[in-house]
Structure formats: C-alpha cells, structure tokens
TILUM-518502 format. One record per residue (C-alpha): residue number from 1; residue in one letter; x, z, y. Coordinates in Angstrom, 2 decimals, decimal comma. Each point is the difference from the previous one (the first is absolute). Layout:
N
<rec><resi>NUM</resi><resn>A</resn><east>X</east><up>Z</up><north>Y</north></rec>
...
***
This chain:
210
<rec><resi>1</resi><resn>M</resn><east>77,56</east><up>-77,04</up><north>2,33</north></rec>
<rec><resi>2</resi><resn>R</resn><east>-2,80</east><up>2,07</up><north>-1,62</north></rec>
<rec><resi>3</resi><resn>W</resn><east>0,73</east><up>3,63</up><north>-0,85</north></rec>
<rec><resi>4</resi><resn>S</resn><east>-0,43</east><up>-0,68</up><north>-3,70</north></rec>
<rec><resi>5</resi><resn>S</resn><east>2,95</east><up>-2,38</up><north>0,28</north></rec>
<rec><resi>6</resi><resn>L</resn><east>2,00</east><up>2,21</up><north>2,32</north></rec>
<rec><resi>7</resi><resn>T</resn><east>-0,16</east><up>2,98</up><north>-2,32</north></rec>
<rec><resi>8</resi><resn>R</resn><east>1,62</east><up>-2,13</up><north>-2,69</north></rec>
<rec><resi>9</resi><resn>V</resn><east>2,78</east><up>-1,35</up><north>2,24</north></rec>
<rec><resi>10</resi><resn>I</resn><east>1,12</east><up>3,02</up><north>2,03</north></rec>
<rec><resi>11</resi><resn>P</resn><east>0,86</east><up>2,38</up><north>-2,87</north></rec>
<rec><resi>12</resi><resn>A</resn><east>2,11</east><up>-2,69</up><north>-1,64</north></rec>
<rec><resi>13</resi><resn>A</resn><east>1,81</east><up>-0,65</up><north>3,28</north></rec>
<rec><resi>14</resi><resn>A</resn><east>0,67</east><up>3,68</up><north>0,50</north></rec>
<rec><resi>15</resi><resn>V</resn><east>1,45</east><up>0,38</up><north>-3,47</north></rec>
<rec><resi>16</resi><resn>A</resn><east>2,14</east><up>-3,10</up><north>0,48</north></rec>
<rec><resi>17</resi><resn>M</resn><east>1,50</east><up>1,47</up><north>3,18</north></rec>
<rec><resi>18</resi><resn>T</resn><east>0,98</east><up>3,22</up><north>-1,75</north></rec>
<rec><resi>19</resi><resn>V</resn><east>1,94</east><up>-2,15</up><north>-2,46</north></rec>
<rec><resi>20</resi><resn>L</resn><east>1,55</east><up>-2,34</up><north>2,55</north></rec>
<rec><resi>21</resi><resn>W</resn><east>0,95</east><up>2,63</up><north>2,58</north></rec>
<rec><resi>22</resi><resn>P</resn><east>2,87</east><up>1,58</up><north>-2,02</north></rec>
<rec><resi>23</resi><resn>A</resn><east>1,23</east><up>-3,49</up><north>-0,89</north></rec>
<rec><resi>24</resi><resn>L</resn><east>0,39</east><up>-0,78</up><north>3,68</north></rec>
<rec><resi>25</resi><resn>A</resn><east>2,24</east><up>3,04</up><north>0,31</north></rec>
<rec><resi>26</resi><resn>A</resn><east>2,95</east><up>0,99</up><north>-2,19</north></rec>
<rec><resi>27</resi><resn>Q</resn><east>2,45</east><up>-1,95</up><north>2,12</north></rec>
<rec><resi>28</resi><resn>G</resn><east>3,65</east><up>1,07</up><north>-0,17</north></rec>
<rec><resi>29</resi><resn>D</resn><east>0,98</east><up>3,45</up><north>-1,23</north></rec>
<rec><resi>30</resi><resn>D</resn><east>-3,16</east><up>1,83</up><north>1,07</north></rec>
<rec><resi>31</resi><resn>P</resn><east>-3,00</east><up>-0,66</up><north>-2,27</north></rec>
<rec><resi>32</resi><resn>D</resn><east>-2,32</east><up>1,34</up><north>2,71</north></rec>
<rec><resi>33</resi><resn>W</resn><east>1,25</east><up>-2,37</up><north>2,70</north></rec>
<rec><resi>34</resi><resn>P</resn><east>-2,84</east><up>-2,45</up><north>0,80</north></rec>
<rec><resi>35</resi><resn>C</resn><east>1,93</east><up>-2,67</up><north>1,92</north></rec>
<rec><resi>36</resi><resn>I</resn><east>1,66</east><up>-3,18</up><north>-1,18</north></rec>
<rec><resi>37</resi><resn>Q</resn><east>2,92</east><up>0,88</up><north>2,24</north></rec>
<rec><resi>38</resi><resn>R</resn><east>2,55</east><up>2,23</up><north>-1,71</north></rec>
<rec><resi>39</resi><resn>K</resn><east>-0,18</east><up>3,63</up><north>1,09</north></rec>
<rec><resi>40</resi><resn>V</resn><east>3,06</east><up>1,14</up><north>1,97</north></rec>
<rec><resi>41</resi><resn>P</resn><east>-0,94</east><up>3,41</up><north>1,48</north></rec>
<rec><resi>42</resi><resn>A</resn><east>2,80</east><up>0,05</up><north>2,59</north></rec>
<rec><resi>43</resi><resn>L</resn><east>2,63</east><up>-2,34</up><north>1,39</north></rec>
<rec><resi>44</resi><resn>S</resn><east>3,69</east><up>0,65</up><north>0,53</north></rec>
<rec><resi>45</resi><resn>L</resn><east>1,75</east><up>-0,84</up><north>3,24</north></rec>
<rec><resi>46</resi><resn>G</resn><east>2,31</east><up>-2,38</up><north>-1,84</north></rec>
<rec><resi>47</resi><resn>Q</resn><east>-2,97</east><up>-2,16</up><north>-0,98</north></rec>
<rec><resi>48</resi><resn>I</resn><east>-0,77</east><up>-0,90</up><north>3,60</north></rec>
<rec><resi>49</resi><resn>W</resn><east>3,23</east><up>0,51</up><north>1,93</north></rec>
<rec><resi>50</resi><resn>A</resn><east>3,02</east><up>-2,30</up><north>-0,40</north></rec>
<rec><resi>51</resi><resn>G</resn><east>1,74</east><up>1,02</up><north>3,23</north></rec>
<rec><resi>52</resi><resn>P</resn><east>2,78</east><up>2,53</up><north>0,54</north></rec>
<rec><resi>53</resi><resn>E</resn><east>-0,34</east><up>3,46</up><north>-1,54</north></rec>
<rec><resi>54</resi><resn>L</resn><east>-2,12</east><up>2,24</up><north>2,16</north></rec>
<rec><resi>55</resi><resn>P</resn><east>1,65</east><up>3,10</up><north>1,47</north></rec>
<rec><resi>56</resi><resn>Q</resn><east>-1,42</east><up>3,40</up><north>-0,94</north></rec>
<rec><resi>57</resi><resn>T</resn><east>-1,15</east><up>0,47</up><north>3,59</north></rec>
<rec><resi>58</resi><resn>A</resn><east>-2,51</east><up>-2,83</up><north>-0,52</north></rec>
<rec><resi>59</resi><resn>A</resn><east>-2,13</east><up>2,55</up><north>-1,85</north></rec>
<rec><resi>60</resi><resn>D</resn><east>-0,66</east><up>1,66</up><north>3,38</north></rec>
<rec><resi>61</resi><resn>W</resn><east>-1,97</east><up>-2,99</up><north>1,25</north></rec>
<rec><resi>62</resi><resn>S</resn><east>-3,20</east><up>2,03</up><north>0,45</north></rec>
<rec><resi>63</resi><resn>K</resn><east>1,76</east><up>2,19</up><north>2,60</north></rec>
<rec><resi>64</resi><resn>D</resn><east>0,53</east><up>-3,05</up><north>2,20</north></rec>
<rec><resi>65</resi><resn>A</resn><east>-3,17</east><up>-0,66</up><north>2,00</north></rec>
<rec><resi>66</resi><resn>A</resn><east>0,71</east><up>-3,70</up><north>0,65</north></rec>
<rec><resi>67</resi><resn>T</resn><east>0,83</east><up>-0,70</up><north>-3,63</north></rec>
<rec><resi>68</resi><resn>S</resn><east>-3,04</east><up>1,91</up><north>-1,27</north></rec>
<rec><resi>69</resi><resn>A</resn><east>-2,31</east><up>-1,93</up><north>2,30</north></rec>
<rec><resi>70</resi><resn>L</resn><east>1,50</east><up>-3,34</up><north>-1,01</north></rec>
<rec><resi>71</resi><resn>V</resn><east>-0,19</east><up>0,85</up><north>-3,70</north></rec>
<rec><resi>72</resi><resn>A</resn><east>-3,70</east><up>0,82</up><north>0,34</north></rec>
<rec><resi>73</resi><resn>E</resn><east>-0,64</east><up>-3,26</up><north>1,86</north></rec>
<rec><resi>74</resi><resn>L</resn><east>1,95</east><up>-2,23</up><north>-2,39</north></rec>
<rec><resi>75</resi><resn>A</resn><east>-1,44</east><up>1,62</up><north>-3,12</north></rec>
<rec><resi>76</resi><resn>A</resn><east>-3,60</east><up>-0,63</up><north>1,07</north></rec>
<rec><resi>77</resi><resn>R</resn><east>-1,26</east><up>-3,00</up><north>-1,95</north></rec>
<rec><resi>78</resi><resn>R</resn><east>-2,40</east><up>-0,85</up><north>2,81</north></rec>
<rec><resi>79</resi><resn>V</resn><east>3,10</east><up>-1,20</up><north>1,88</north></rec>
<rec><resi>80</resi><resn>P</resn><east>0,77</east><up>-3,52</up><north>-1,27</north></rec>
<rec><resi>81</resi><resn>L</resn><east>3,36</east><up>-0,22</up><north>-1,75</north></rec>
<rec><resi>82</resi><resn>P</resn><east>1,50</east><up>-2,64</up><north>2,37</north></rec>
<rec><resi>83</resi><resn>E</resn><east>-0,94</east><up>2,20</up><north>2,96</north></rec>
<rec><resi>84</resi><resn>A</resn><east>1,59</east><up>3,05</up><north>-1,64</north></rec>
<rec><resi>85</resi><resn>Q</resn><east>3,17</east><up>-1,96</up><north>-0,72</north></rec>
<rec><resi>86</resi><resn>Q</resn><east>0,20</east><up>-1,14</up><north>3,61</north></rec>
<rec><resi>87</resi><resn>K</resn><east>-0,34</east><up>3,61</up><north>1,17</north></rec>
<rec><resi>88</resi><resn>I</resn><east>3,00</east><up>0,89</up><north>-2,17</north></rec>
<rec><resi>89</resi><resn>R</resn><east>2,10</east><up>-2,76</up><north>1,55</north></rec>
<rec><resi>90</resi><resn>E</resn><east>-0,97</east><up>1,02</up><north>3,53</north></rec>
<rec><resi>91</resi><resn>Y</resn><east>0,74</east><up>3,65</up><north>-0,77</north></rec>
<rec><resi>92</resi><resn>A</resn><east>3,42</east><up>-0,86</up><north>-1,40</north></rec>
<rec><resi>93</resi><resn>E</resn><east>0,89</east><up>-2,12</up><north>3,04</north></rec>
<rec><resi>94</resi><resn>K</resn><east>-0,65</east><up>2,90</up><north>2,36</north></rec>
<rec><resi>95</resi><resn>L</resn><east>2,16</east><up>2,50</up><north>-1,88</north></rec>
<rec><resi>96</resi><resn>P</resn><east>3,53</east><up>0,70</up><north>1,29</north></rec>
<rec><resi>97</resi><resn>E</resn><east>2,62</east><up>-1,13</up><north>-2,52</north></rec>
<rec><resi>98</resi><resn>G</resn><east>1,20</east><up>3,55</up><north>-0,48</north></rec>
<rec><resi>99</resi><resn>E</resn><east>-3,49</east><up>1,14</up><north>-1,09</north></rec>
<rec><resi>100</resi><resn>K</resn><east>-1,28</east><up>-3,09</up><north>-1,73</north></rec>
<rec><resi>101</resi><resn>E</resn><east>1,26</east><up>0,69</up><north>-3,52</north></rec>
<rec><resi>102</resi><resn>L</resn><east>-1,36</east><up>3,55</up><north>-0,19</north></rec>
<rec><resi>103</resi><resn>Q</resn><east>-3,32</east><up>-0,80</up><north>1,67</north></rec>
<rec><resi>104</resi><resn>M</resn><east>-0,63</east><up>-2,96</up><north>-2,31</north></rec>
<rec><resi>105</resi><resn>A</resn><east>1,04</east><up>2,08</up><north>-3,00</north></rec>
<rec><resi>106</resi><resn>M</resn><east>-2,58</east><up>2,62</up><north>0,98</north></rec>
<rec><resi>107</resi><resn>L</resn><east>-2,57</east><up>-2,75</up><north>0,37</north></rec>
<rec><resi>108</resi><resn>V</resn><east>0,67</east><up>-1,24</up><north>-3,54</north></rec>
<rec><resi>109</resi><resn>Q</resn><east>-0,18</east><up>3,51</up><north>-1,41</north></rec>
<rec><resi>110</resi><resn>G</resn><east>-3,17</east><up>0,75</up><north>1,92</north></rec>
<rec><resi>111</resi><resn>L</resn><east>-1,76</east><up>-3,15</up><north>-1,15</north></rec>
<rec><resi>112</resi><resn>F</resn><east>1,09</east><up>0,64</up><north>-3,57</north></rec>
<rec><resi>113</resi><resn>D</resn><east>-1,18</east><up>3,62</up><north>0,02</north></rec>
<rec><resi>114</resi><resn>R</resn><east>-3,34</east><up>-0,81</up><north>1,58</north></rec>
<rec><resi>115</resi><resn>L</resn><east>-0,92</east><up>-3,15</up><north>-1,91</north></rec>
<rec><resi>116</resi><resn>N</resn><east>1,31</east><up>1,26</up><north>-3,33</north></rec>
<rec><resi>117</resi><resn>R</resn><east>-2,12</east><up>3,14</up><north>0,42</north></rec>
<rec><resi>118</resi><resn>E</resn><east>-3,03</east><up>-2,08</up><north>0,99</north></rec>
<rec><resi>119</resi><resn>R</resn><east>0,51</east><up>-2,27</up><north>-3,01</north></rec>
<rec><resi>120</resi><resn>S</resn><east>0,24</east><up>2,99</up><north>-2,37</north></rec>
<rec><resi>121</resi><resn>Q</resn><east>-3,21</east><up>1,43</up><north>1,45</north></rec>
<rec><resi>122</resi><resn>V</resn><east>-1,79</east><up>-3,31</up><north>-0,59</north></rec>
<rec><resi>123</resi><resn>I</resn><east>1,22</east><up>-0,08</up><north>-3,61</north></rec>
<rec><resi>124</resi><resn>A</resn><east>-1,24</east><up>3,56</up><north>-0,56</north></rec>
<rec><resi>125</resi><resn>G</resn><east>-3,34</east><up>-1,01</up><north>1,52</north></rec>
<rec><resi>126</resi><resn>I</resn><east>-0,26</east><up>-3,00</up><north>-2,32</north></rec>
<rec><resi>127</resi><resn>A</resn><east>0,55</east><up>2,28</up><north>-3,00</north></rec>
<rec><resi>128</resi><resn>R</resn><east>-2,79</east><up>2,32</up><north>1,14</north></rec>
<rec><resi>129</resi><resn>Y</resn><east>-2,27</east><up>-2,99</up><north>0,62</north></rec>
<rec><resi>130</resi><resn>A</resn><east>0,72</east><up>-1,34</up><north>-3,48</north></rec>
<rec><resi>131</resi><resn>H</resn><east>-0,82</east><up>3,33</up><north>-1,63</north></rec>
<rec><resi>132</resi><resn>R</resn><east>-3,35</east><up>0,08</up><north>1,80</north></rec>
<rec><resi>133</resi><resn>Q</resn><east>-0,68</east><up>-3,53</up><north>-1,23</north></rec>
<rec><resi>134</resi><resn>R</resn><east>0,73</east><up>1,01</up><north>-3,58</north></rec>
<rec><resi>135</resi><resn>D</resn><east>-2,32</east><up>2,98</up><north>0,33</north></rec>
<rec><resi>136</resi><resn>M</resn><east>-2,68</east><up>-2,29</up><north>1,38</north></rec>
<rec><resi>137</resi><resn>A</resn><east>0,54</east><up>-2,50</up><north>-2,81</north></rec>
<rec><resi>138</resi><resn>E</resn><east>-0,53</east><up>2,76</up><north>-2,56</north></rec>
<rec><resi>139</resi><resn>L</resn><east>-3,20</east><up>1,13</up><north>1,72</north></rec>
<rec><resi>140</resi><resn>L</resn><east>-1,25</east><up>-3,59</up><north>0,02</north></rec>
<rec><resi>141</resi><resn>R</resn><east>0,73</east><up>-0,32</up><north>-3,70</north></rec>
<rec><resi>142</resi><resn>Q</resn><east>-1,92</east><up>3,19</up><north>-0,73</north></rec>
<rec><resi>143</resi><resn>E</resn><east>-2,94</east><up>-1,03</up><north>2,15</north></rec>
<rec><resi>144</resi><resn>A</resn><east>-0,05</east><up>-3,46</up><north>-1,58</north></rec>
<rec><resi>145</resi><resn>S</resn><east>-0,20</east><up>1,60</up><north>-3,45</north></rec>
<rec><resi>146</resi><resn>A</resn><east>-2,81</east><up>2,26</up><north>1,20</north></rec>
<rec><resi>147</resi><resn>V</resn><east>-1,94</east><up>-2,98</up><north>1,39</north></rec>
<rec><resi>148</resi><resn>D</resn><east>0,51</east><up>-1,87</up><north>-3,28</north></rec>
<rec><resi>149</resi><resn>A</resn><east>-1,38</east><up>2,98</up><north>-1,92</north></rec>
<rec><resi>150</resi><resn>L</resn><east>-2,94</east><up>0,28</up><north>2,38</north></rec>
<rec><resi>151</resi><resn>R</resn><east>-0,79</east><up>-3,69</up><north>-0,38</north></rec>
<rec><resi>152</resi><resn>A</resn><east>0,10</east><up>0,30</up><north>-3,78</north></rec>
<rec><resi>153</resi><resn>N</resn><east>-2,55</east><up>2,80</up><north>0,12</north></rec>
<rec><resi>154</resi><resn>A</resn><east>-3,47</east><up>-1,47</up><north>-0,33</north></rec>
<rec><resi>155</resi><resn>D</resn><east>-1,49</east><up>3,09</up><north>1,63</north></rec>
<rec><resi>156</resi><resn>A</resn><east>2,28</east><up>-0,11</up><north>3,05</north></rec>
<rec><resi>157</resi><resn>D</resn><east>-1,57</east><up>0,19</up><north>3,43</north></rec>
<rec><resi>158</resi><resn>P</resn><east>0,29</east><up>-3,50</up><north>1,57</north></rec>
<rec><resi>159</resi><resn>N</resn><east>0,31</east><up>1,54</up><north>3,47</north></rec>
<rec><resi>160</resi><resn>E</resn><east>2,94</east><up>2,15</up><north>-1,08</north></rec>
<rec><resi>161</resi><resn>L</resn><east>1,65</east><up>-3,01</up><north>-1,63</north></rec>
<rec><resi>162</resi><resn>E</resn><east>-0,38</east><up>-2,04</up><north>3,18</north></rec>
<rec><resi>163</resi><resn>L</resn><east>1,24</east><up>2,88</up><north>2,15</north></rec>
<rec><resi>164</resi><resn>R</resn><east>3,12</east><up>0,59</up><north>-2,08</north></rec>
<rec><resi>165</resi><resn>S</resn><east>0,70</east><up>-3,72</up><north>-0,35</north></rec>
<rec><resi>166</resi><resn>N</resn><east>-0,32</east><up>-0,39</up><north>3,76</north></rec>
<rec><resi>167</resi><resn>R</resn><east>2,42</east><up>2,89</up><north>0,56</north></rec>
<rec><resi>168</resi><resn>L</resn><east>2,45</east><up>-1,41</up><north>-2,55</north></rec>
<rec><resi>169</resi><resn>A</resn><east>-0,08</east><up>-3,39</up><north>1,73</north></rec>
<rec><resi>170</resi><resn>F</resn><east>0,77</east><up>1,65</up><north>3,34</north></rec>
<rec><resi>171</resi><resn>Q</resn><east>2,85</east><up>2,08</up><north>-1,42</north></rec>
<rec><resi>172</resi><resn>T</resn><east>1,42</east><up>-3,07</up><north>-1,72</north></rec>
<rec><resi>173</resi><resn>R</resn><east>0,08</east><up>-1,91</up><north>3,28</north></rec>
<rec><resi>174</resi><resn>I</resn><east>1,86</east><up>2,91</up><north>1,64</north></rec>
<rec><resi>175</resi><resn>F</resn><east>2,50</east><up>0,00</up><north>-2,85</north></rec>
<rec><resi>176</resi><resn>Q</resn><east>0,59</east><up>-3,73</up><north>0,36</north></rec>
<rec><resi>177</resi><resn>E</resn><east>0,43</east><up>0,24</up><north>3,78</north></rec>
<rec><resi>178</resi><resn>R</resn><east>2,52</east><up>2,83</up><north>-0,39</north></rec>
<rec><resi>179</resi><resn>A</resn><east>1,89</east><up>-2,02</up><north>-2,61</north></rec>
<rec><resi>180</resi><resn>R</resn><east>0,23</east><up>-2,95</up><north>2,41</north></rec>
<rec><resi>181</resi><resn>S</resn><east>1,17</east><up>2,32</up><north>2,78</north></rec>
<rec><resi>182</resi><resn>L</resn><east>2,73</east><up>1,37</up><north>-2,24</north></rec>
<rec><resi>183</resi><resn>T</resn><east>1,43</east><up>-3,49</up><north>-0,43</north></rec>
<rec><resi>184</resi><resn>F</resn><east>0,66</east><up>-0,16</up><north>3,75</north></rec>
<rec><resi>185</resi><resn>V</resn><east>1,22</east><up>3,60</up><north>0,25</north></rec>
<rec><resi>186</resi><resn>C</resn><east>2,58</east><up>-0,73</up><north>-2,70</north></rec>
<rec><resi>187</resi><resn>E</resn><east>1,66</east><up>-2,43</up><north>2,41</north></rec>
<rec><resi>188</resi><resn>V</resn><east>0,63</east><up>2,64</up><north>2,67</north></rec>
<rec><resi>189</resi><resn>P</resn><east>3,18</east><up>1,59</up><north>-1,45</north></rec>
<rec><resi>190</resi><resn>T</resn><east>1,56</east><up>-3,46</up><north>-0,30</north></rec>
<rec><resi>191</resi><resn>L</resn><east>-0,99</east><up>-0,86</up><north>3,58</north></rec>
<rec><resi>192</resi><resn>I</resn><east>1,57</east><up>3,23</up><north>1,27</north></rec>
<rec><resi>193</resi><resn>E</resn><east>3,18</east><up>-0,69</up><north>-1,97</north></rec>
<rec><resi>194</resi><resn>Q</resn><east>0,21</east><up>-3,55</up><north>1,33</north></rec>
<rec><resi>195</resi><resn>R</resn><east>-0,46</east><up>1,21</up><north>3,57</north></rec>
<rec><resi>196</resi><resn>L</resn><east>2,68</east><up>2,65</up><north>-0,41</north></rec>
<rec><resi>197</resi><resn>F</resn><east>2,45</east><up>-2,53</up><north>-1,45</north></rec>
<rec><resi>198</resi><resn>A</resn><east>-0,65</east><up>-2,49</up><north>2,81</north></rec>
<rec><resi>199</resi><resn>L</resn><east>0,45</east><up>2,63</up><north>2,72</north></rec>
<rec><resi>200</resi><resn>A</resn><east>3,20</east><up>1,32</up><north>-1,58</north></rec>
<rec><resi>201</resi><resn>K</resn><east>1,36</east><up>-3,53</up><north>-0,21</north></rec>
<rec><resi>202</resi><resn>T</resn><east>-0,75</east><up>-0,56</up><north>3,68</north></rec>
<rec><resi>203</resi><resn>I</resn><east>1,86</east><up>3,22</up><north>0,88</north></rec>
<rec><resi>204</resi><resn>A</resn><east>3,02</east><up>-1,11</up><north>-2,06</north></rec>
<rec><resi>205</resi><resn>E</resn><east>0,02</east><up>-3,35</up><north>1,80</north></rec>
<rec><resi>206</resi><resn>A</resn><east>-0,29</east><up>1,72</up><north>3,39</north></rec>
<rec><resi>207</resi><resn>L</resn><east>3,00</east><up>2,16</up><north>-0,80</north></rec>
<rec><resi>208</resi><resn>Q</resn><east>2,08</east><up>-3,14</up><north>-0,57</north></rec>
<rec><resi>209</resi><resn>V</resn><east>-0,84</east><up>-1,40</up><north>3,43</north></rec>
<rec><resi>210</resi><resn>K</resn><east>2,72</east><up>0,78</up><north>2,55</north></rec>
***
C-alpha cells in the first residue's frame, strides 16, 4: 500500500478503535471492566466447596509444611489438572483416618486462599491493562486528528506527514495486538476458578472414600 493510501486508512482505523474499545467493555456492574466475562472480584468458599463445614483450625494450613507444599504444587497451572487430582487422591490415601478430615480441610482452605488471591490479582491486573489501553486509544485518536490536519494543510512537509503516519501505523498495530492479548487474559480468572472447583470436588470425593 502506498503512503498516500495509508495516511487515509490509519487515522480512520485509530478513531474507530477509540469508539469500539469502550463498547467492548462495560460488562456487568463495572463500566470499566473490559471482559465479556462478568467481573467477580473475589470468590466465597461456598461457591467452590460442597463438603462438610471446615473447622476453624483449617485456617492454619500455612503453618503445616506438608500442606503448604502440596497447596503450592496443586495450585500451579503448569501441573495438568488430572495429575493434580491424582496427587490429591494419593495424599488422602496415605493419611491416617484420625488426621484425614483436618488435613484435607486445611488443603481445601489453602487452595481456596491461594487461588482466590491469585485470581483477584489477575482481575486487578486486567483492570490496569484496560486503563492503559484506553489511554492509548485516546492518544491514537489525538494523533489521528493531528495527521488529518497535517494532510489537509497544503503547505505541510511531506516527510513529516510520512513520518507521523508511519508512527501512527506502528502504534495502531501495538494497540491491536494488546487488544487481542486482552481477550486471552480475560479467560484466566475463569480458568483459575474452574481449577479450584475441580480440585475442591476431588477433595470432597476423597473424604468420602473409606
């Protein structure tokens, strides 16, 4: 594409993105939330745990070295879910009956605390990412208007017009790539929630095995 054509296309694209970007957000109760998925900043234990009520001592899970290590291992998404579930079953089988209920309760609480915190951190990061995108969209709109004004000026320096159009094209590509990345990032809180639910369900099933 010749630069004379590009300088007509890029400003229009940049302006269009500043219009479309807010429309892609405004999901749920938060008008600044950029994801299609509804924003739920934090989960409650009742949303993922259908087993017996956890004792208060389960909150001390981080003081137990074995539980802490297992929580860290199971929470890591690099560990495939079926493998993590199998580790839970093997762990439960090795526990003495007198310790099983408390140890598994601590495991549930530990996984909930860790993954819920991780999920909330991801959501906060998405919000910051979205704000940077909106700032970038506004800058693109301003630069597009400036390039339009420069093009309309018969006395404008052709080299400056080409330079600014080239820069606008580059910045527009960055904006588009970041927008595509955000689509995938928006899936992460849901993936964390699904993993937490699946692990909690496996723990509940292990508790039922005698």
